[in-house]
C-alpha positions in Angstrom: 0.0 0.0 0.0 2.7 2.5 0.9 4.5 1.6 -2.3 1.4 2.6 -4.2 1.3 5.9 -2.2 4.9 6.7 -2.9 4.5 5.8 -6.6 1.5 8.1 -6.9 3.5 10.9 -5.2 6.4 10.4 -7.6 4.0 10.5 -10.6 3.0 14.0 -9.7 6.5 15.2 -10.6 6.6 18.2 -8.2 3.0 19.3 -8.8 0.5 19.8 -6.0 -0.1 16.9 -3.7 -3.7 18.0 -3.0 -5.2 15.5 -5.4 -2.9 12.9 -3.9 -4.6 13.3 -0.5 -7.9 12.3 -2.2 -6.2 9.2 -3.5 -4.7 8.5 -0.1 -8.2 9.0 1.5 -9.7 6.5 -0.9 -7.3 3.8 0.6 -8.8 4.4 4.1 -11.8 2.3 4.9 -14.4 3.1 7.5 -15.2 -0.1 9.5 -17.2 -1.0 12.6 -15.2 -1.4 15.8 -13.5 -4.8 16.0 -11.5 -6.6 18.7 -8.5 -7.2 16.5 -8.1 -3.4 16.1 -7.8 -2.7 19.8 -4.0 -2.3 19.9 -3.9 -0.1 16.8 -6.9 2.0 18.1 -5.0 2.5 21.4 -1.9 3.7 19.5 -4.0 6.2 17.5 -5.8 7.4 20.6 -2.5 7.9 22.4 -1.1 10.0 19.5 -4.1 12.3 19.5 -4.3 12.5 23.3 -0.6 13.5 23.6 -1.2 16.5 21.3 -3.0 18.1 24.3 -5.4 19.8 22.0 -8.4 17.7 20.9 -9.2 15.3 23.7 -9.7 15.8 27.5 -7.3 13.0 28.2 -3.5 13.4 27.7 -2.7 9.8 27.1 -4.4 6.5 26.2 -5.4 4.1 28.9 -3.3 0.8 29.2 -3.9 -1.7 26.4 -5.8 -4.1 28.7 -8.4 -1.4 29.5 -8.7 -0.5 25.9 -9.2 -4.1 24.9 -12.0 -4.4 27.5 -13.6 -1.3 26.2 -13.4 -2.5 22.6 -14.7 -5.9 23.6 -17.7 -4.3 25.3 -18.3 -2.1 22.3 -18.4 -5.1 20.0 -20.7 -7.0 22.3 -23.2 -4.2 22.6 -23.0 -3.2 18.9 -21.9 0.3 19.9 -22.0 3.2 17.5 -18.2 3.2 17.0 -16.3 3.2 13.7 -12.6 3.1 12.9 -10.8 4.6 9.9 -8.3 2.0 8.9 -5.5 1.8 6.3 -4.7 -1.9 6.0 -5.0 -2.9 9.7 -3.7 0.4 11.1 -6.3 2.6 12.8 -5.8 6.2 11.6 -9.0 7.6 13.2 -12.2 6.8 15.1 -15.5 8.2 15.9 -18.2 7.0 18.4 -21.5 8.0 19.8 -22.3 6.5 23.2 -25.9 6.8 24.6 -26.7 8.2 28.0 -27.6 5.5 30.5 -30.5 7.1 32.3 -34.0 6.5 30.9 -35.0 10.2 30.5 -31.9 11.0 28.4 -31.4 7.6 26.7 -32.3 9.3 23.4 -29.1 11.4 23.7 -25.6 10.3 22.6 -22.2 11.8 23.2 -19.9 12.1 20.2 -16.1 11.6 20.4 -13.6 11.3 17.6 -10.0 11.7 16.7 -7.8 11.4 13.6 -4.0 11.1 13.3 -2.4 14.3 12.2 -1.2 13.1 8.8 -4.7 12.0 7.9 -6.6 15.2 8.8 -8.2 17.4 6.1 -8.9 14.5 3.7 -12.6 13.9 4.4 -12.0 10.9 6.8 -13.7 12.7 9.7 -16.8 13.4 7.6 -17.0 9.8 6.6 -16.6 8.6 10.2 -19.3 11.0 11.4 -21.7 10.1 8.6 -21.4 6.4 9.5 -21.9 7.1 13.2 -24.8 9.4 12.7 -26.6 6.9 10.5 -26.1 4.1 13.0 -27.0 6.3 16.0 -30.3 7.3 14.3 -31.0 3.6 13.5 -30.5 2.8 17.2 -33.0 5.6 18.3 -30.5 8.3 19.3 -32.3 11.5 18.3 -29.9 14.0 20.0 -26.1 13.8 19.4 -24.0 16.1 21.7 -20.4 17.0 21.6 -17.9 19.4 23.1 -15.1 20.9 21.0 -12.4 23.4 21.9 -13.5 26.8 20.7 -10.2 27.3 18.8 -10.6 24.0 16.8 -12.0 25.8 13.8 -11.6 22.9 11.4 -13.7 20.5 13.6 -16.3 23.2 14.3 -16.7 23.8 10.5 -17.1 20.0 9.9 -19.7 19.7 12.6 -21.7 22.7 11.3 -21.6 21.3 7.8 -23.3 18.1 9.1 -26.0 20.1 10.8 -24.7 20.5 14.4 -25.7 23.7 16.1 -23.8 25.6 18.8 -25.7 25.6 22.1 -23.3 27.1 24.7 -19.8 28.2 25.4 -18.1 26.7 28.4 -15.5 29.1 29.7 -12.2 27.6 30.9 -13.6 24.2 30.1 -10.2 22.5 29.4 -6.7 23.1 30.9 -3.5 21.9 29.5 -0.2 22.7 31.1 -1.8 25.5 33.1 -3.5 27.2 30.1 -7.3 27.4 30.0 -9.4 26.9 26.8 -13.0 27.5 26.2 -15.2 24.8 24.7 -18.3 24.9 22.6 -21.2 22.6 23.3 -23.0 21.5 20.1 -25.8 19.2 19.2 -27.5 17.6 16.2 -31.2 16.9 16.6 -33.1 14.4 14.6 -36.9 14.0 14.6 -38.1 11.0 16.6 -39.5 8.2 14.4 
C-alpha cells in the first residue's frame, strides 16, 4: 500500500499533492469497531491525546483497559467506527448513549484522527457512519464538546447540521493554560 502511495506521489513530478490526498483518503476504509483493532486503536488514541489539543485525556489508557472497552463495544453493537488503512487505525468516531431513561435518546460524540490524515474527508466519513447508526438505534440527540479554537472541527460539525448551544469558559486546561469549549448538538426528529 505504501509503495502505491509513494509511486502516486512520484508520478506528480513536483506538482501539487492536494489530489494525492484524495487518492490517499480512498485507501482508508471506515469499518465498525473490531477486537483485532484494539491495539492499533490505542496507538491512534494515544497520539491524538498526547497532542493536548483535541481530547480531554492526555494519554491513552493501558492496552488491557482499551481491549476491554473495545470488547464491550463489539458485544453491545456500539456506535463506533474506525478509519483503517490496511489494519492500522488512523482515526475513530463513536457515539455512546446516555444511560438514564429520560436521556437515553441522547448520545455523546467523540472522535480523533491522526495528524497526517486530517483534512482529507475521513472525519466526515466517520461521522456520517456514526450518525446513521445512531439514528437507526433511536438516538435523536447527538451532543459534543469541542475546543473553541478548533475551527476545522467546528466547521465540519456545522456542515453536518450541528448547532452551537453554549460556550463553556475555561472548560479545558493543558499545562496551566485554559481553553473555552463549545457545546454543540445535532437533533433528529423522533421516528
